[in-house]
C-alpha positions in Angstrom: 0.0 0.0 0.0 1.3 3.5 -0.9 2.4 5.7 1.9 0.1 8.8 1.8 1.6 12.2 2.2 -0.8 13.6 4.9 1.2 16.8 5.2 0.9 17.6 1.4 -1.2 20.4 0.1 -2.8 23.3 2.0 -4.0 21.9 5.4 -4.2 23.4 8.9 -3.0 20.2 10.6 -2.3 16.7 9.3 -4.8 15.4 11.9 -7.6 17.1 9.9 -7.5 14.1 7.6 -9.4 12.2 10.4 -12.2 14.8 10.2 -15.1 14.7 7.7 -17.6 17.4 6.8 -21.0 16.4 5.5 -24.0 18.6 4.5 -27.5 18.1 5.7 -30.4 20.1 4.3 -33.6 19.4 2.5 -34.0 18.7 -1.2 -37.8 18.7 -1.6 -39.6 21.6 0.0 -41.2 24.8 -1.1 -39.4 28.1 -0.7 -41.6 30.5 -2.4 -41.4 31.5 -6.1 -37.9 32.9 -6.0 -36.0 30.0 -4.5 -35.6 26.4 -5.7 -37.0 23.5 -3.7 -33.5 22.3 -2.8 -32.3 25.6 -1.4 -31.4 24.2 2.0 -29.3 21.4 0.5 -27.4 23.8 -1.7 -26.7 26.2 1.1 -25.5 23.4 3.4 -23.3 21.9 0.6 -21.7 25.2 -0.1 -20.8 25.8 3.6 -19.5 22.2 4.0 -17.4 22.3 0.8 -15.9 25.8 1.6 -15.1 24.7 5.1 -13.4 21.6 3.7 -11.4 23.7 1.3 -10.2 26.1 4.0 -9.3 23.4 6.6 -8.2 20.4 4.5 -10.9 18.2 6.2 -12.5 15.6 4.0 -15.7 16.7 2.2 -18.1 13.8 2.5 -20.9 15.1 0.3 -24.5 15.5 1.3 -27.2 13.4 3.1 -30.3 13.0 1.0 -33.3 12.8 3.3 -34.6 15.4 5.7 -37.0 15.5 8.6 -39.8 18.0 9.3 -42.4 18.6 12.1 -45.8 17.1 11.3 -47.4 20.5 11.6 -45.3 22.0 8.8 -46.4 20.4 5.5 -44.4 22.2 2.8 -42.4 19.4 1.2 -41.5 15.7 1.1 -39.7 14.6 4.3 -39.0 11.3 6.1 -39.4 10.2 9.7 -36.7 11.0 12.3 -35.8 7.3 12.6 -35.3 7.1 8.8 -33.1 10.1 8.8 -31.1 8.8 11.7 -30.6 5.4 10.0 -29.5 7.1 6.8 -27.0 9.3 8.6 -25.6 6.2 10.4 -25.3 4.2 7.2 -23.7 7.1 5.3 -21.2 7.9 8.0 -20.2 4.2 8.5 -19.5 4.0 4.7 -17.3 7.2 5.0 -15.5 5.7 8.0 -14.8 2.4 6.2 -13.5 4.0 3.0 -11.9 7.2 4.2 -10.6 6.3 7.7 -12.3 9.2 9.5 -12.8 9.4 13.2 -14.7 12.7 13.6 -17.4 14.5 11.7 -19.1 17.9 11.5 -22.6 17.8 10.1 -23.5 21.1 8.5 -27.3 21.5 8.8 -29.2 24.2 6.9 -32.7 22.9 7.4 -34.5 23.8 10.6 -36.7 20.7 10.5 -33.6 18.6 11.0 -32.8 20.1 14.4 -34.6 17.3 16.4 -31.9 14.9 15.2 -29.9 16.4 18.1 -31.8 14.2 20.4 -30.5 11.1 18.4 -26.9 12.3 18.1 -25.7 10.1 21.0 -27.2 7.0 19.2 -25.6 8.0 15.9 -22.2 8.4 17.7 -22.7 5.0 19.3 -23.5 3.2 16.1 -20.7 4.8 14.1 -18.0 5.2 16.9 -17.4 8.7 15.6 -17.2 12.0 17.5 -19.9 14.2 15.9 -20.8 17.9 16.0 -24.1 19.1 14.5 -23.6 22.6 13.3 -26.8 24.7 13.0 -25.2 28.1 12.7 -26.7 29.1 9.4 -30.2 28.2 10.7 -29.8 30.4 13.8 -28.5 33.3 11.7 -30.6 33.4 8.5 -34.0 34.4 9.9 -37.4 33.3 8.6 -37.8 30.3 6.2 -37.5 31.5 2.6 -36.9 35.1 3.9 -34.3 37.7 3.3 -31.4 35.6 4.7 -32.0 32.7 2.3 -32.8 35.0 -0.6 -29.5 36.9 0.0 -27.5 33.6 0.2 -29.2 32.4 -2.9 -28.1 35.5 -4.7 -24.5 34.7 -3.8 -24.9 31.1 -5.1 -26.6 32.2 -8.3 -29.8 30.2 -7.7 -32.2 33.1 -7.1 -35.0 33.9 -9.6 -34.8 37.7 -9.2 -37.9 38.3 -11.3 -39.9 36.5 -8.6 -38.5 38.3 -5.5 -41.4 40.9 -5.8 -43.8 38.0 -5.3 -41.9 36.2 -2.5 -43.7 37.9 0.4 -47.1 37.1 -0.9 -47.8 34.9 2.1 -51.4 34.3 1.1 -50.3 32.4 -2.0 -46.9 31.1 -0.7 -47.7 30.1 2.9 -44.3 28.5 3.4 -42.5 31.8 3.3 -41.8 32.7 6.9 -44.0 29.6 7.7 -46.8 32.1 7.7 -49.6 29.6 6.9 -48.7 26.9 9.5 -50.8 28.1 12.4 -50.1 25.1 14.7 -46.4 25.5 14.3 -46.7 29.2 15.0 -48.7 28.5 18.1 -46.1 26.0 19.4 -43.1 28.1 18.6 -42.8 31.8 19.3 -39.8 32.1 17.1 -41.7 30.8 14.1 -44.6 33.1 14.8 -42.2 36.1 15.1 -40.6 35.2 11.7 -44.0 34.9 10.1 -45.1 38.3 11.4 -41.9 39.8 10.2 -42.4 38.6 6.6 -46.0 39.7 6.7 -45.3 43.2 8.0 -41.9 44.0 6.5 -41.7 41.9 3.4 -38.4 40.5 2.1 -35.3 41.9 0.5 -32.1 40.7 -1.3 -28.7 41.9 -0.1 -25.7 40.1 -1.6 -23.3 41.6 1.0 -25.6 40.2 3.7 -25.6 36.8 2.0 -21.8 36.8 1.9 -21.7 37.7 5.6 -24.1 34.9 6.5 -21.9 32.4 4.6 -18.7 33.7 6.2 -20.3 33.5 9.7 -21.4 29.9 9.0 -18.1 28.7 7.5 -16.1 30.2 10.4 -18.4 28.4 12.8 -17.7 25.1 11.1 -14.0 25.8 11.1 -14.2 26.4 14.8 -16.0 23.1 15.3 -13.2 21.4 13.3 -10.6 22.9 15.7 -12.6 21.6 18.7 -12.6 18.1 17.2 -8.8 18.3 16.6 -8.4 19.1 20.3 -10.8 16.4 21.4 
């Protein structure tokens, strides 16, 4: 077997080869008329890839399925158990072929956050140290709102002709999760986001989008440093 040159190339630390970065988003959910249905997946993949390029950690690709709360019906999602099993199988495959020991999961879909309750089980079944990074979710604001629009502008996936219609919450109830009354009753943050879109509309700011990406990528890089010290 060839002796691999783990110090070759631009890397922060040779130990980073033991760290994998994988994206987790959603491929099949409505985001209003200006954004594609796989917006979350593309945002997560961009953050994960850029973090890999800057750190030298292994880019593991993207997890396909996504979870969502029952009271939010704006796409095609799977059960939490199915998502958990898929993550376990995907990470075990990466561990087998790429010799990783630690993983950062870059999550860009709010509906996936409950997987945090299953993280211990995923670590147990994979024997990997795992961090679930939700920074972009906590920073971007309402679903399909100005934050996602601005990041989509950076990525080149925004239909700018439809931005004027994006805040029509009566037709596009998923924007700000405006039309999902039960979810708004159960979560004050969701309700606040819905009210914000209804009252203030949305906007596109490429500089804002770049800042959101920079904030999220730096957060992942910090998680990688934590794993290197673990």
